[in-house]
C-alpha positions in Angstrom: -5.1 12.8 -35.8 -5.0 13.5 -39.6 -2.4 10.9 -40.6 -3.2 11.3 -44.3 -2.4 15.0 -44.1 0.9 14.4 -42.3 2.0 11.8 -44.8 1.0 14.0 -47.7 3.0 16.9 -46.4 6.0 14.7 -45.6 5.9 13.4 -49.2 5.8 16.9 -50.6 8.7 18.0 -48.3 10.8 15.1 -49.6 10.0 15.9 -53.2 11.0 19.5 -52.6 7.6 20.7 -53.5 6.3 21.9 -50.1 5.5 25.6 -49.7 6.6 27.5 -46.6 3.0 27.4 -45.4 2.9 23.6 -45.8 6.2 23.1 -44.0 4.9 25.3 -41.1 1.7 23.2 -41.0 3.7 20.0 -41.0 5.9 21.1 -38.1 2.8 22.0 -36.1 1.1 18.7 -36.8 4.2 16.7 -35.9 4.8 18.7 -32.8 1.3 17.9 -31.7 1.7 14.2 -32.4 5.4 13.2 -31.7 4.9 9.5 -32.6 4.3 10.5 -36.2 8.1 10.8 -36.7 7.8 7.1 -37.5 5.9 8.0 -40.7 8.8 10.2 -41.6 11.3 7.3 -41.2 9.1 5.0 -43.3 8.7 7.5 -46.1 12.4 8.2 -46.1 13.1 4.5 -46.4 10.7 4.2 -49.4 12.0 7.4 -51.0 15.7 6.4 -50.6 15.0 3.0 -52.0 13.3 4.4 -55.0 16.2 6.9 -55.5 18.8 4.0 -55.4 16.8 2.2 -58.0 16.6 5.4 -60.2 12.8 5.5 -59.8 10.9 8.8 -60.1 7.9 8.2 -57.9 4.9 10.7 -58.1 3.7 11.8 -54.7 0.4 9.9 -55.0 2.3 6.6 -55.8 4.6 7.2 -52.8 1.6 7.8 -50.6 -0.2 4.7 -52.1 2.8 2.5 -51.3 2.7 3.6 -47.7 -1.1 3.0 -47.5 -0.7 -0.5 -48.9 2.1 -1.3 -46.4 0.0 0.0 -43.4 -3.4 -0.8 -44.8 -4.9 -1.6 -41.4 -4.0 1.9 -40.1 -5.7 3.6 -43.0 -8.8 1.4 -43.2 -11.9 3.7 -43.3 -15.0 2.9 -41.3 -17.8 1.3 -43.2 -20.4 3.7 -44.5 -24.1 3.2 -44.2 -25.4 1.5 -47.4 -27.6 3.7 -49.7 -30.7 2.1 -51.3 -30.4 2.0 -55.1 -31.5 0.2 -58.2 -30.1 -3.4 -58.6 -27.3 -3.7 -61.1 -25.7 -7.2 -61.6 -22.6 -5.7 -63.1 -22.1 -3.3 -60.1 -22.7 -6.2 -57.7 -19.9 -8.2 -59.5 -17.5 -5.2 -59.2 -18.4 -4.8 -55.6 -17.7 -8.5 -55.0 -14.3 -8.3 -56.7 -13.5 -5.2 -54.7 -14.5 -7.0 -51.5 -12.1 -9.8 -52.4 -9.3 -7.3 -53.0 -10.0 -5.7 -49.7 -9.8 -9.1 -47.9 -6.5 -9.8 -49.7 -5.1 -6.5 -48.6 -6.2 -7.0 -45.0 -4.6 -10.5 -45.1 -1.4 -9.1 -46.5 -1.4 -6.3 -43.9 -2.0 -8.9 -41.1 0.8 -11.1 -42.4 3.1 -8.1 -42.5 2.2 -7.1 -39.0 2.7 -10.6 -37.7 6.0 -11.1 -39.6 4.9 -14.7 -40.3 5.8 -15.7 -36.7 2.8 -14.7 -34.7 4.2 -11.3 -33.9 1.2 -9.1 -33.2 2.6 -6.3 -31.0 4.9 -3.6 -32.3 6.3 -0.9 -30.1 7.9 2.2 -31.8 10.1 4.8 -30.3 10.5 7.7 -32.9 13.4 10.1 -33.0 13.7 12.0 -29.8 11.7 9.5 -27.9 12.8 6.7 -25.5 10.4 4.2 -24.0 10.3 1.7 -21.1 8.0 -1.3 -21.2 7.4 -4.7 -19.7 6.9 -7.7 -22.0 4.3 -10.4 -21.2 7.0 -12.6 -19.6 8.1 -9.9 -17.2 11.2 -8.9 -19.2 11.9 -5.2 -18.9 12.9 -3.3 -22.1 14.2 0.2 -22.6 13.8 1.2 -26.3 16.1 3.9 -27.6 15.1 6.6 -30.1 14.6 5.6 -33.7 13.9 1.9 -32.7 11.1 -0.6 -32.8 10.4 -3.9 -31.0 8.0 -6.6 -32.2 6.8 -9.7 -30.3 4.0 -12.1 -29.9 1.2 -11.3 -27.6 1.5 -14.8 -26.1 5.2 -14.5 -25.7 5.0 -15.9 -22.1 3.5 -19.1 -23.3 6.1 -20.0 -26.0 8.9 -22.4 -25.5 11.2 -20.0 -27.2 10.6 -16.3 -26.3 11.6 -14.5 -29.5 11.5 -10.8 -30.2 12.5 -8.7 -33.2 14.5 -5.5 -32.8 15.3 -2.7 -35.2 17.5 -0.1 -33.6 18.7 -0.2 -30.0 17.3 -1.6 -26.8 18.4 -2.6 -23.3 16.9 -5.9 -22.0 16.6 -7.1 -18.4 15.4 -10.6 -19.2 13.1 -12.4 -16.8 14.6 -15.9 -16.1 12.7 -18.8 -17.4 14.3 -22.2 -17.0 14.6 -24.1 -20.4 12.8 -21.3 -22.2 15.5 -19.2 -23.9 14.9 -15.6 -24.8 16.1 -14.6 -28.3 16.6 -11.1 -29.8 16.8 -11.1 -33.6 18.0 -8.1 -35.6 18.8 -7.8 -39.3 22.5 -8.4 -38.5 23.0 -10.5 -35.3 21.0 -12.6 -32.9 21.3 -12.9 -29.1 20.2 -15.9 -27.1 19.8 -15.9 -23.2 17.9 -17.4 -20.3 18.0 -14.5 -17.9 20.4 -11.6 -18.1 20.8 -7.8 -18.6 22.3 -6.6 -21.9 22.2 -3.9 -24.5 21.9 -4.5 -28.2 22.3 -2.0 -31.0 21.5 -2.7 -34.7 20.3 0.2 -36.7 19.5 -0.9 -40.2 21.4 1.9 -42.0 24.5 1.6 -39.9 27.5 -0.7 -40.6 28.0 -1.9 -37.0 25.9 -4.0 -34.7 26.9 -4.2 -31.0 25.9 -6.1 -27.9 27.1 -5.2 -24.4 26.6 -7.6 -21.5 26.2 -6.3 -17.9 25.0 -9.4 -16.1 24.7 -13.1 -16.8 25.8 -14.7 -20.1 24.7 -14.4 -23.7 25.3 -16.3 -26.9 25.6 -14.3 -30.1 25.6 -15.4 -33.7 25.7 -13.5 -37.0 22.6 -14.2 -39.0 24.2 -15.6 -42.1 26.9 -17.4 -40.0 24.9 -19.4 -37.5 27.8 -21.8 -37.1 30.0 -19.1 -35.5 29.0 -18.6 -31.9 30.4 -16.0 -29.5 29.8 -16.3 -25.7 30.1 -13.0 -23.7 30.9 -12.7 -20.1 29.8 -9.8 -17.9 31.3 -6.4 -18.8 32.2 -7.6 -22.3 31.2 -6.1 -25.6 30.8 -7.6 -29.1 30.9 -5.6 -32.3 30.0 -6.8 -35.8 31.1 -4.5 -38.6 30.7 -4.5 -42.3 32.0 -2.3 -45.1 34.3 -0.1 -43.0 36.6 -0.2 -40.0 35.2 0.1 -36.5 36.4 2.6 -33.9 40.0 2.3 -32.9 40.9 0.4 -29.8 39.1 -2.8 -30.7 40.9 -6.1 -31.3 40.0 -8.4 -34.1 38.1 -11.5 -33.2 37.4 -12.8 -36.7 38.3 -11.4 -40.1 37.3 -12.8 -43.5 37.7 -11.8 -47.1 34.2 -10.2 -47.3 35.4 -7.3 -45.2 33.4 -8.4 -42.2 34.9 -8.1 -38.7 33.8 -9.4 -35.4 35.5 -7.8 -32.4 35.2 -8.6 -28.7 36.4 -6.1 -26.0 35.9 -5.1 -22.4 33.4 -2.4 -21.4 35.4 0.6 -20.0 33.6 3.3 -18.1 33.9 6.9 -19.4 35.1 9.4 -16.8 33.7 12.9 -17.3 34.4 15.3 -14.5 34.0 13.5 -11.2 31.6 10.9 -12.5 31.9 7.6 -14.5 29.4 6.5 -17.1 29.0 3.3 -19.2 28.7 4.8 -22.7 26.9 1.8 -24.2 24.0 1.8 -21.8 23.8 5.4 -20.4 21.1 6.3 -22.9 18.5 4.3 -20.9 19.1 6.7 -18.0 18.5 9.6 -20.4 22.2 10.4 -20.7 23.9 10.7 -24.1 27.5 9.9 -23.4 30.3 10.0 -26.0 34.1 9.8 -25.8 36.6 11.0 -28.3 34.1 10.8 -31.2 34.1 13.0 -34.3 31.0 14.9 -35.4 30.7 12.5 -38.3 30.5 9.6 -35.9 28.2 11.4 -33.6 25.9 12.6 -36.3 23.4 9.6 -36.3 23.3 9.5 -32.5 22.6 13.3 -32.3 19.9 13.0 -35.0 18.1 10.3 -33.1 18.5 11.9 -29.7 17.3 15.4 -30.7 15.0 14.4 -33.6 16.9 16.6 -36.2 18.6 16.2 -39.5 22.3 17.3 -39.4 24.1 18.5 -42.5 27.9 18.8 -42.3 29.0 21.3 -44.9 32.6 21.5 -43.9 35.2 18.8 -43.7 37.0 20.4 -40.7 34.2 20.4 -38.1 33.3 16.8 -39.1 36.7 15.7 -38.0 36.7 17.5 -34.7 36.6 15.0 -31.7 34.4 15.4 -28.6 33.9 13.9 -25.2 30.8 14.8 -23.2 27.5 13.9 -21.7 24.1 15.4 -22.4 20.9 15.0 -20.3 18.1 17.5 -20.7 19.9 19.9 -23.1 18.2 21.1 -26.3 20.1 20.7 -29.6 21.0 24.4 -29.5 22.4 24.1 -26.0 24.3 20.9 -26.9 25.9 22.4 -29.9 26.7 25.6 -28.1 28.5 23.6 -25.4 30.4 21.7 -28.1 31.6 25.0 -29.6 33.5 25.6 -26.3 35.6 22.5 -27.1 36.2 23.1 -30.9 35.2 26.2 -32.9 32.5 25.7 -35.5 29.3 27.5 -36.6 25.8 26.1 -36.9 22.4 27.3 -37.8 19.0 25.7 -36.9 15.9 25.8 -39.1 12.9 23.7 -38.0 14.3 20.1 -37.7 17.4 20.8 -39.9 20.8 21.7 -38.4 23.6 22.9 -40.7 27.2 22.8 -39.3 30.0 24.6 -41.1 
């Protein structure tokens, strides 16, 4: 796989400098290697961060930053040495370059391990969901646009700790006196053996945990003194910067506009069937109830691996209830048009709704 070419084309696309031919080539490459959508997420993160800081990054610098962050993935195989005249100065430069390479590798290794022995990282790009078993026997379903990191010797540790970005469902293997901890950038969950769902996408204001079986202890990362114990069929939501969905009751409120809510899980009835909205995704069902297009937008983008642009205020406020299984984005939006009138057009991975 030509990772360098994909990243170069992605960078040109984000800079608005890609030609029609290059965009077509990029779509063909990414279609052939679906996991490379993760590169797109990383480059977007770097690009958006630079934009927030009013930086104007050249394409080569953007690409260089990505290479530095993932040096191990781009390390070229050693070439066969060529015999040449001895030059002390060149040898000194070669030695300095060797030290730099070692430092870069050490940095990359530290980044990959997160400073906590984490050596395994599983990524589910947009439009991809994965099921895996951890070394301790814990089953994990990883939702689209998510990644899970953990130590390869997880089963030998007194505290089984994993790191989640995005959303995952855990069916934790019971280990007496060996707690299982899931850390996200917003909340942490501690259990011994249980089944629960946790959602904490970094660009969203809300982190949620839904318990189906057993018991879990939650804490907000910068408020470790505040503990919340959930019982089966209960749901916890931690929200910053905006109000959460209606129907939730306040659990804690503080002046920093941070809310913690606890509520019961209520099945969604669609037709003759009932679904648990918070965990249906692991069974390849996208379930939503009374949600606006604006609220659905990030979920639809991850589910179908598209970018949605809402160009009219009216469609963004329409509310929908439904369930999708094997539909394409075109089929899904066509079905939604039967509920509320709106128009959309699809171009590559971009959807414009108006």
